C-alpha positions in Angstrom: -8.1 25.3 15.3 -7.9 21.8 16.5 -5.3 20.9 19.3 -4.4 17.4 19.7 -3.3 17.6 23.5 -0.7 15.5 25.1 -0.2 12.8 22.6 2.7 10.4 22.4 3.9 11.6 19.1 6.0 8.6 17.1 7.9 10.6 14.3 11.2 10.8 12.7 12.8 8.0 14.8 11.6 9.0 18.2 8.6 8.9 20.3 7.9 11.8 22.8 4.7 13.4 24.6 3.6 16.7 22.7 0.8 18.6 21.6 -0.1 19.3 17.8 -2.3 22.4 16.8 -4.0 22.1 13.2 -4.9 25.4 11.5 -6.8 24.8 8.4 -5.4 21.7 6.5 -2.0 22.4 8.1 0.1 21.4 11.2 0.7 24.8 12.8 2.7 24.2 15.7 4.2 21.4 17.8 4.4 21.8 21.4 7.0 19.8 23.3 6.3 21.7 26.6 3.5 23.5 27.9 0.6 24.8 25.4 0.0 28.7 25.8 -3.2 29.5 27.7 -4.6 31.6 24.8 -3.9 28.7 22.3 -5.7 26.3 24.6 -8.9 28.7 24.9 -9.2 29.2 21.3 -8.7 25.7 20.1 -11.1 22.7 20.1 -9.1 20.3 22.2 -8.7 16.5 21.7 -7.3 15.1 24.7 -4.9 12.4 23.5 -3.4 11.5 26.8 -2.4 7.9 26.4 -2.8 7.7 22.5 -0.2 7.7 20.0 0.0 10.1 17.2 1.3 9.0 14.1 1.5 10.6 10.5 -1.2 9.2 8.1 0.2 6.0 6.2 0.5 6.4 2.7 -0.2 3.3 0.7 1.6 3.0 -2.6 -0.3 0.2 -4.2 -4.0 -0.3 -4.0 -6.7 -1.6 -6.6 -10.1 0.5 -5.5 -11.7 -1.1 -8.7 -13.2 2.3 -9.9 -14.1 2.4 -12.8 -15.6 -0.8 -14.2 -15.1 -3.3 -11.2 -17.4 -1.5 -8.7 -19.1 -4.4 -7.6 -16.0 -5.4 -5.6 -15.3 -1.8 -4.4 -14.9 1.6 -5.3 -13.1 4.7 -4.8 -15.7 5.8 -2.1 -16.0 2.8 -0.2 -12.3 1.7 -0.1 -11.1 5.1 0.9 -13.6 4.9 3.6 -12.1 1.7 4.8 -8.6 3.5 4.3 -9.2 6.4 6.8 -10.9 4.1 9.1 -7.4 2.1 9.2 -5.3 5.3 9.6 -4.3 5.4 5.6 -4.7 8.9 4.7 -3.1 8.7 1.3 -3.2 5.9 -1.6 -1.9 5.5 -5.1 -4.1 3.3 -7.3 -3.4 1.0 -9.7 -4.4 0.9 -13.8 -6.0 -2.3 -14.2 -9.4 -1.3 -14.3 -12.2 -1.3 -17.0 -11.3 0.5 -19.0 -7.6 0.2 -18.0 -5.8 3.5 -17.3 -3.6 3.4 -20.1 -3.8 6.6 -21.7 -3.9 10.3 -20.3 -7.4 10.5 -21.1 -8.7 7.7 -19.1 -6.0 9.1 -16.4 -7.9 12.3 -16.2 -11.2 10.5 -15.8 -9.9 8.6 -12.9 -8.7 11.7 -11.3 -12.0 13.2 -11.5 -13.6 10.3 -9.6 -10.9 10.9 -7.0 -11.9 14.5 -6.6 -15.4 13.3 -6.6 -15.6 10.1 -4.3 -12.1 9.9 -2.1 -12.1 10.6 1.4 -8.4 10.3 1.6 -5.7 11.9 -0.6 -4.8 10.2 -4.1 -2.8 9.5 -7.0 -3.2 7.3 -9.8 -0.5 5.1 -11.9 -0.7 5.3 -15.6 -0.6 1.7 -17.0 2.2 0.5 -19.5 1.4 -1.7 -22.5 3.4 -3.3 -25.2 2.5 -0.2 -27.6 1.6 3.1 -25.2 5.3 4.5 -24.9 4.0 7.8 -26.6 1.1 8.1 -23.8 3.7 7.4 -20.9 5.7 10.2 -21.9 2.7 12.5 -21.6 2.4 12.0 -17.8 3.1 14.9 -15.6 5.7 14.0 -12.9 4.2 16.5 -10.4 0.7 14.8 -10.5 1.3 10.9 -11.4 2.7 8.8 -8.9 4.5 6.6 -11.5 4.1 4.1 -14.6 3.0 0.8 -13.7 4.5 -2.4 -15.7 3.2 -5.6 -15.3 5.8 -8.0 -16.1 3.5 -10.8 -14.9 0.0 -11.6 -13.8 -2.1 -9.0 -15.4 -5.3 -8.8 -17.4 -6.3 -7.6 -20.9 -3.4 -6.3 -22.9 -1.6 -4.9 -19.8 1.2 -7.7 -19.6 4.4 -6.4 -21.0 6.1 -9.3 -22.5 7.4 -7.7 -25.4 11.4 -7.3 -24.8 11.8 -4.3 -27.1 8.6 -2.3 -25.4 10.5 -3.2 -22.0 13.6 -1.7 -23.1 11.9 1.3 -24.3 10.0 2.0 -21.0 13.1 1.6 -19.0 15.2 3.7 -21.4 12.5 6.4 -22.1 10.4 6.9 -19.1 11.5 9.7 -17.0 9.8 9.1 -13.8 9.1 6.1 -11.4 8.6 2.6 -13.0 6.6 0.4 -10.7 6.6 -3.3 -11.6 4.8 -6.4 -10.7 7.6 -9.1 -11.5 6.6 -12.7 -12.3 8.0 -14.9 -15.2 5.0 -15.9 -17.0 6.4 -18.6 -19.1 7.8 -20.3 -16.0 4.4 -20.2 -14.4 2.7 -21.5 -17.5 5.1 -24.8 -17.4 4.3 -25.1 -13.8 0.5 -24.9 -14.5 0.8 -27.9 -17.1 2.9 -29.9 -14.5 0.2 -29.5 -11.9 -2.6 -30.1 -14.3 -1.2 -33.3 -15.1 -1.2 -34.2 -11.4 -4.6 -32.9 -10.5 -6.5 -31.8 -13.5 -8.3 -28.4 -13.4 -8.9 -28.3 -9.7 -5.5 -27.7 -8.2 -5.4 -27.2 -4.6 -4.6 -23.5 -3.4 -1.8 -25.0 -1.3 0.2 -25.4 -4.6 -0.2 -21.9 -5.7 3.1 -20.8 -4.5 4.7 -23.6 -6.2 3.0 -22.8 -9.4 4.0 -19.1 -8.9 7.3 -20.2 -7.9 10.4 -18.6 -6.4 12.3 -19.0 -9.7 9.4 -17.2 -11.5 9.4 -14.2 -9.1 13.5 -14.0 -9.2 13.9 -14.4 -12.7 11.4 -11.7 -13.5 12.8 -9.1 -10.6 16.2 -9.9 -11.9 15.3 -8.8 -15.3 13.6 -5.7 -13.9 16.8 -4.7 -11.9 19.0 -5.4 -14.8 17.0 -3.2 -17.2 17.1 -0.3 -14.7 20.8 -0.7 -14.0 21.4 -0.5 -18.0 19.2 2.7 -18.5 19.6 4.2 -15.1 15.7 4.0 -14.5 14.0 4.8 -11.4 12.7 1.4 -10.5 10.3 0.2 -7.6 9.7 -3.5 -7.4 6.2 -4.0 -5.8 5.1 -7.1 -3.3 8.3 -8.8 -3.0 7.6 -12.3 -1.6 10.5 -14.4 -1.3 13.9 -14.3 0.5 15.8 -15.1 -2.6 14.6 -11.8 -4.3 16.6 -9.9 -1.6 19.9 -10.5 -2.9 18.9 -8.2 -5.9 18.5 -5.1 -3.7 20.6 -2.7 -1.6 20.5 -1.5 2.0 22.1 1.6 1.2 20.5 4.9 2.3 17.4 6.0 0.4 18.9 8.9 -0.7 21.3 6.9 -2.6 19.2 4.4 -4.4 17.5 4.6 -7.5 16.3 1.0 -7.2 13.8 0.4 -4.4 11.7 -2.2 -3.1 8.1 -2.6 -1.4 6.8 -5.7 0.7 3.0 -6.2 1.6 1.7 -6.9 4.9 0.2 -10.0 4.0 3.7 -11.3 3.0 4.9 -10.2 6.5 1.8 -11.8 8.4 0.9 -15.0 6.9 2.9 -18.0 5.6 1.9 -21.2 3.4 1.0 -23.0 6.7 -2.1 -20.6 6.5 -3.6 -22.1 3.1 -5.2 -25.1 5.2 -7.0 -22.6 7.4 -8.0 -19.9 4.9 -8.0 -21.2 1.7 -8.3 -19.1 -1.3 -8.9 -16.3 1.1 -5.1 -15.6 1.2 -4.5 -16.3 -2.6 -2.6 -13.4 -3.8 -0.2 -12.9 -6.8 2.8 -13.2 -5.8 1.9 -15.8 -3.5 1.9 -16.4 0.1 4.9 -18.5 0.8 7.0 -20.1 3.3 8.1 -19.1 6.8 11.8 -18.7 5.6 10.6 -16.2 3.1 8.4 -14.5 5.5 11.4 -14.3 7.9 13.7 -13.0 5.2 11.1 -10.3 4.3 11.0 -9.0 7.7 14.8 -8.9 7.9 15.1 -7.3 4.8 12.8 -4.5 6.0 14.6 -3.8 9.2 17.9 -3.7 7.3 16.6 -1.1 4.3 16.9 -3.5 1.6 13.2 -3.2 1.6 12.2 0.3 1.6 8.2 0.4 2.5 5.0 -1.4 3.7 1.8 -1.4 1.5 -1.2 -3.6 0.9 -1.7 -4.4 -2.6 -5.3 -4.0 -1.4 -7.4 -6.2 -4.1 -11.1 -6.7 -3.1 -13.1 -9.5 -4.6 -16.4 -10.8 -3.8 -16.1 -14.0 -1.9 -18.0 -15.9 -4.6 -15.0 -14.8 -6.7 -12.7 -16.5 -4.5 -13.9 -19.9 -5.0 -12.1 -22.7 -6.5 -8.5 -23.9 -6.3 -5.3 -22.3 -7.9 -6.7 -21.8 -11.4 -10.3 -20.5 -10.8 -10.1 -18.4 -7.5 -9.5 -15.0 -8.2 -6.3 -13.6 -6.8 -6.2 -10.7 -4.4 -7.8 -9.6 -1.1 -8.9 -6.5 1.2 -6.3 -5.3 3.5 -6.2 -1.3 3.7 -8.4 -1.1 6.7 -5.8 -3.4 8.6 -2.5 -2.8 7.4 -1.6 -0.3 10.4 -3.1 -2.8 13.0 -1.3 -5.8 11.6 2.2 -3.7 11.6 1.4 -2.5 15.3 0.8 -6.0 16.2 4.1 -7.1 14.9 5.5 -4.3 16.8 4.0 -5.7 20.0 5.3 -9.0 19.2 9.0 -7.2 19.0 9.6 -7.8 15.1 9.6 -4.0 14.4 9.5 -0.7 16.6 6.7 1.6 16.4 9.4 4.1 15.0 10.4 1.6 12.3 6.7 1.3 11.3 6.2 4.9 10.8 9.3 5.2 8.9 8.2 2.4 6.5 4.5 3.5 6.0 4.8 7.1 6.4 8.4 8.6 5.9 9.8 6.3 3.2 6.7 6.4 0.9 6.7 10.3 1.1 10.5 10.5 0.5 10.4 7.5 -2.3 7.8 9.3 -4.4 8.8 12.8 -3.6 5.2 13.4 -2.2 4.9 17.0 -1.4 4.7 18.1 2.3 3.1 14.8 3.5 4.3 11.8 5.6 5.6 13.5 8.8 4.5 15.4 11.3 6.4 18.7 10.8 5.1 22.4 11.1 3.8 23.3 7.8 3.0 19.9 6.6 -0.6 18.7 5.8 -2.5 17.5 8.8 -2.6 13.7 7.7 -2.7 12.4 11.2 -3.8 9.2 13.0 -4.5 8.7 16.7 -4.2 5.2 17.8 -5.1 3.5 21.5 -2.4 0.9 22.2 -4.4 -0.3 25.2 -7.6 -1.0 23.1 -7.9 -4.2 21.6 -9.9 -4.5 18.2 -11.1 -7.5 16.8 -12.1 -7.9 13.0 -15.8 -8.8 12.5 -18.0 -8.8 9.7 -20.0 -5.9 11.4 -16.9 -3.7 11.6 -15.4 -4.4 8.1 -15.7 -1.5 5.8 -14.8 -2.9 2.3 -17.5 -3.2 0.1 -16.7 -6.6 -0.6 -17.7 -7.4 3.2 -14.9 -9.9 4.2 -11.4 -10.0 5.6 -8.9 -12.9 5.6 -8.5 -11.2 9.1 -12.0 -12.1 10.5 -11.7 -13.1 14.1 -8.3 -11.7 14.7 -7.9 -9.5 17.8 -5.3 -6.7 17.5 -3.9 -5.0 20.4 -4.2 -1.6 19.0 -7.3 0.4 17.8 -7.3 3.3 15.6 -9.3 5.9 17.2 -9.3 9.1 15.0 -8.1 10.0 11.4 -7.4 13.5 10.1 -7.0 14.3 6.5 -5.8 17.8 5.5 -7.0 18.8 9.1 -10.3 17.5 8.9 -11.6 14.8 11.5 -12.5 12.1 8.8 -12.9 9.1 11.3 -13.8 9.4 14.9 -14.2 6.3 16.9 -16.1 4.2 14.3 -18.0 7.1 12.8 -17.0 8.3 9.2 -17.6 11.9 8.0 -18.5 11.2 4.3 -18.4 15.1 3.7 -14.8 15.1 3.7 -12.8 14.7 0.4 -9.1 14.3 0.2 -6.6 16.0 -2.2 -4.6 14.9 -5.2 -1.0 14.3 -4.0 1.6 16.6 -5.4 4.9 15.4 -6.3 8.3 17.2 -6.4 10.8 16.8 -9.1 
């Protein structure tokens, strides 16, 4: 048994001093008063005085690059980074090599998860214009959702056939997660900027090429289809204030259409392109201060439901060039919780809101079984954070296989001290236990 003793527990809208007993892979008991002497004597005691205890974060959007793109990252390396940042469960995207667009390829990816992952895992099945029969075979108790690229995909994963989109929304009986950008608008904008700059368009024009209109029209199309067919729609990485008009602030239990924001859209603005260049080139793009403030406000109001990363590592050599040449995406999963806690220190959010949006809501929205909360009988996915110990991001302490972060040089006010996955101490003050393996997430109907 492990007893996390005298922690400040942040859970279900409150913060309180308590001790949490772990037996095996579960939370056995939460003591809000004195711990019985026999429990203290029989336990390995972790003194958590002065530390905050959070449920492990659940990241519903990562690209861990396995299989086929493992020079950038793989399930082993990026799950190590995840647990170092307090992320204990992840849901991985299908645009790998080969793409995860069949049940056979999906099963192979699960095998990689069992073999390599230090965190808990699930994998999306990717949609194409012609794989509707495969989508119907997915087991909703095992698979987190179907991913539909309505813009900015590689290979044949851009679903741009209207009839195929309608069939997906009408026939898929599980969560549909969408990347929304209107390709025809983006293509027109590219040609206009090529006329001005040639092939080397400066990166500061990236949010104008992948414009507010391109994002809004595509998100609106997804919402319209979901409304028409009664689909469970989850729109990923929203990035503009205008898109917020498409979503409801109703309680999560009353919504079939939900929304995600990523930490980079809550942290950076387009003013940062001058300083960081293509290191902050994402699709959808980092946009204006007004957009960032609109996203923060929507997260607080409930129009946006949860926070994720869209963790997408590339080598720095792949990030060279301007709008047209540099790869889009960047590594974030090690630092997402620290970013959000820094925003809490700035007064943007409360710690309780962060736990709600990074732990509780992902568990509820995806119907994850027995995770996302500090509750007796739930899996012991737990994170101890020191709120009085600053952490500076440096090349030496970055865990990503790609070896860099757009946050290098940033000093955060909090430090992740320990991470437990299924009751096992996988990260302890900078040291990782590579023998730990996570579990496949289970989902309730």
